[in-house]
N, C-alpha and C positions, 0 to 999 in steps of 0.2 A: 734713579735706577740703582745707583750705588747703594744707598741706604736701604732700599727695598731688598736687594739681594743679601746684604750683610745681616739684616734683621731676620730675614726668612731662614737663613742658614742657622743663625743662633737659636731661633725658635724650634726648628726641626731637631737640632742637636739636643736641646733641652727636653723636648717631649719624648724623644726616642732613647734618651740616656746614652747618646753617642758623643764622641769628640767631634769638634767642628771639622777637623782634618778628614775624618771618616765621611762626613757629609759632602765635603768638597770632592773627595776621591770618587764618591758615588755619582756626583753630578758630572764630573769629567767623563766617567765611563758612559753615562747616559747620553751626554752630548755627542760623543764619538759614535755611539751605536745609532743614534738618530741621524747623524750626518751621513753615515754609510748607507743607511736605509733610503734616505732621500736622494743622495747623489750617485749611488751605485758605485762608490769608491772601491776599487779592487785592492788597494794597498793594505796589506795585512798588518803592517807595523806602524801605522799612523797613530799619533797620540794627541790627546786634547788637554788643554790647560785652562783653568778657570781662576781668575784673579778676584778674590773675595773683596778686596778693597775698591777696585774699579767696577767690578761686576761684568768685566769683559771676558769673552771666551775666544780662544784661538786654537787652531788645529795645525799640527806640524807633521812632517814626514822626514825621517832620517835618510840622508843621502851620503854616498861615499865621494870624497874629493879626489878627482883624477885629472890628469893632464888633458886627455881627450875623452869626451863623453861618447859612449857607445850605447848606453841604456839611460834614457832621460828620466825614467821612472825611479831608478835607484842610484843614479850618479849625478854629480854636479862638477862643473869645471872649476879649476883653482881660482880663476878670476872672479867668477860669480860667488864662490864660497868666501873669498876675501872681502867681497862687498858686504857680506853679512857679518863676517867675523874676520877682522884684519889679521889675526894671528893664525888663521887656518892654513894648513899645509897638506900636501898630497898624502893620501892615505888616511887622513882624518875622517871622522864621520860627524856631520853637523845636521841640525834640524832646520828644515826649510818650511817656512810658513805657507800653508795652502788654505787659509781660512776663507770660506766663501762669503760673499756679501750678506747672505741671509742667515748668518750663524745665530743672530739674536732670536729669530723666529724658531730656528732649530732648537736652541737652548730652552725656549719656552715650551716647545712640544715635548722635549725630553723630560722637563721637570714634571709634566703632567703624567707621563707614562712610564718610561724606563727608570726614571729616578726613584719613583715610589717602590718599584720592584727591587731595585738595588738596595734601597734603604731597608726594606723588609729583610733581605738576606743578611745584611750587616747587623741588623737588630737581633736576628735569630742567633747569629754567631756570638754576639755579646752576651745574650741570655745564657747560651750554652756554656760559654767560658766562665760566666759568673757562677752558675749553679754546679758545674762539674767539680769545682773546688770546694763545694759545700756539702757534698755527699757525706752522710754520717752526722750531720748537724740537725738540730731542732729549729724549725722556722715557724713563724706565725703568719697566718693568712686569714682572709675572710671567705666564708662559704658563698660561692657565686651561684651555684646551682647543684641540685641533687637529681640525678637521672639514673637510667638503667645501668650505666657504666660504673657509677659510684658517686663520689662527691668531688666537685671541682672547686679548688681553692684559688683565690686571686691574691697574687703577691705584688700587684702593681704592674711591673714590667712583664710578668710571666704568670702562667696558670700551671697548676699542678693537679694531678688526678690521684685520688685515693680510692682504689677499687674496693669491692666488697671483701676481698681476701685480706686487704690491708686495714679494714675497719675492726674495731673491737666489737664483738657480738653484743647486740642490744643498744649500741650507741646511735645507729643510723636514724632511728625515729626521733632522736633528740636534736639532730642537726637542723638549724634554722638559717634561712637566707640572711646574710650580713653578719652572722655569728663569727666571732674571732676564734680560731682554732689553732692549736699547736700540733705539729706533726713532724715526723722524722723523715729526712730526705733519704730514700732508699736507693734510688737509681736516677740517672740522667743520661739520656741517649738522643742521638740525632734521628730525625724522621724526615720524610719528604715534605711534610707541612711545617717543619720546624722542630726545635728541641722538645722532648717529652720528659717532664719531671714527674717521677712517681714518689708519692709520700705515703707514710704508714703510721698508724697509731698502734698496730698489732705487733710490730717488730720488737723483738726482745731488746734491741739496742735503744729503743725509745726509752725504756726503763733506765738503761745505763746513763743516757744523757741527762735525764731528769735528776738522777742521783748526783751526777757530777755538778749540776747547777746548784744543788742544795748543800753539798758537803765539800767544804774547802780542802779537807784532807785528801779527797779523791782528786780534786783539781790539781793539787800540788804533787800528787803521786805518793804521798806517805801512806795512803790506803789504796789498795788496788782491787778493782772488781775482777775476779778471776773467771767467773762463769755465771751465766744466767739461764734458768729454765722457766719457761712461761706458758701458761694457758691464758691467753688474752681475755680480759674481762672477768676472770675467776681468781686465779692464784699465780704468784710468781715467787720463785726462790732465787736469792742472789748470794753467791759465795764471795766473801771478801777476805783479804789478808793484809796485815800490817807490814810495811816496809821499814818501820822504825820500832826499835825494841821498846817494850813497855807500853805501846799504844794499843788501845782496845779498838779493833776495826769495826766490830758490830756496834759498840756504843757511839763511835764517831758517826756512823751512818744513821743511826736511830735518832741521836741528839738528845739533849736534856728533856725529859718528859715526852720524848717522841716527837719533838717539834719539827725536826728535819724530815723524818719519814712521813709525817702528816702532810707536809707540803706536796710530796710526791703523790700520796694517796688522794689528795683533793683533785689532782689532775686526772687520776685514773678512775674516779668514781667508786664503784663497789669492789674493785679488784683488791685482793689481799696480797701484801708484799712481805715476805719473810727474809730477814737478813741473817745469814749464818756464817760461821767462821770456817774458812778454807783451811785444810791441813795437808802437809806433805805425806802424812801417814794415811794410807787409803782407808783402813778400817775406821780410823777416827773421823775422817771426812764423811764416810758413809753414815756413821752414827749421827753426825751433825746434820747431814742432808735429810735424814728421816725425822727431824724435829717436827712436832713437839713430842713424838713418841720416845720413851726411854728404852734404850737398846741394851741387852745384857751381853751379847757376844756376836762377833762378826767373823765368819770364816770365808776366806778368799780362795777360790778354786778356778781352774780353767776346764771347760767342757767343750770339746770340739772347737778349740781355739777361741772360744768365747769366754770373756771374763765374767764370772758369776760370783756374787756375794750371797752367802747363806746367812741371814740375819735372824738371830734368836731373841725372842721377846717373851715377857710374861703374857699369859692368856688375856688379861684385861687390856693389854697394849696392842693386840693384833689389829683390831679395827682402826685404831688411831694411826698405826704404822702404815697400814695399807691406804687409808683415807677413803673418802666417798668416791665411789666408782673407780677406785685404784689410783686416785690422783696423786696422793702423797708419794707413793712408790714410783709412779710414772715420772714425776718431776725429779725425784732423787736419781732415777736412772739417767735422765738427760744431764743432770748436773754433774754426776760423777763419772759417767761413761761405763758404769757397771750394771749388769743385769742383776736385779735384787729379788731374792726369794725370801719371804717372811715365814718364819717357823715359830710355833708356840712351844715353850719349854715344857708345858704340861702334856702336850701331845707326845713329845719326845719321851717323857717319863712313862706315859701309858704304853708306848711302844716297847720300852725297856721291860715292863712288867709282864708282857705277853711272852710265853715260852717260845723258843725257836720253832720254826715250822716243822722240821723233821721230828723233833721230840714230841710235839703235840700230836702229830700224825701217828707216831708209834704208840703213844698212850691210848689214843682213840682206837687203834687197831686191836690193842690188847683187850680193852674193855668190850669191844664188839665180839671178839673171839670167846671171851669168858661168858658173855651173855648167850652166845650161840650154842655152847656145849650142852647145857641142860635141855635146850630145845631139841637138839639132834638126838639126845638119849631118849627123850620122851617119844619122839617120832618113831624111833627104832622099836621101842617097847610096844607102841600101839600096833605097829606092823606085825610084830611077833604074835600078839594076842589074836589078831585077825586071822593069821595063818592057822593057829591052833584051833580056832573056832570052826574054820572050814573043814579041817581034818576030822573033827569030831562029828560033824554033820554027815560026812561021807561015810 
């Protein structure tokens, strides 16, 4: 009996990833619950103890030591108390054993029913405590199933859900059962059925953690990732700054011949990642953010309490600055926090060559008037000739 209990506890603790003490506590709770159910015990403060070495279970109830007993359920005489504990005194509280003869059968019953439920609850708590401290980290799991909710990853002791919103567009069809996949832990919360772990590959901080893993300077803090703007599966811009004078932050992240950034790109598939240098000077930062377009001038203004940057570029740079479907400007907006308007220098020059609106209108009016005068004179002459002709006929 002894060896069976001890080995069973050790096995349960190992399989569930729990401490043996947690398993014993769960067993004691289960024994007490089953005892109350079978015996109808009304004592609310009874406790159960399980000895892992002997495999024995015992149930006790605390009682107050008094001179004269008036409540047998809650009190015990000094003489009876000292028979249990020779040092007991009036006013002390001691535990009195009330173990029924069939406690072994009760323990077995508890092990089959309540114990499993108690262990599930403790296991859920351990999983939650483990993963709540890992929010913001990258973890690796195996694809367990793909369904309407998304992709479920198996981490051994726990499962995590990657919903459609957390997937990189176009990747879903490439997921295979058993495939090992890395993802970013975005959220951990408690639910009625246990802890819910949400992971993501579309989160912008997934890029942050990948770069941290590949770039020692980012790990040590000599290079800081200041901001990230991402269109998952398509393009990402990462702004970095050096905390050490003379250090090239962009070169550190890219690596010699691009080796460091290539490791990040391999994880992301077809997504393009651009590393740009962050700057305290807003105009300079906006120029960098619109890379690879060459910027001639940046004007910073505020319109209706909104920060607006008017960016001037050569005509042949307009499409590059804006990007396909406006992506380059859109990412630069997110990266800098400024609304960016792209303007062509040639269009500005054309606008400058056009006369002011009032001058042009005046000139046009004068020309119309000059053209109208001969017409009016001719009409007057024709009218006069008609009148003379009528007079002669009369």
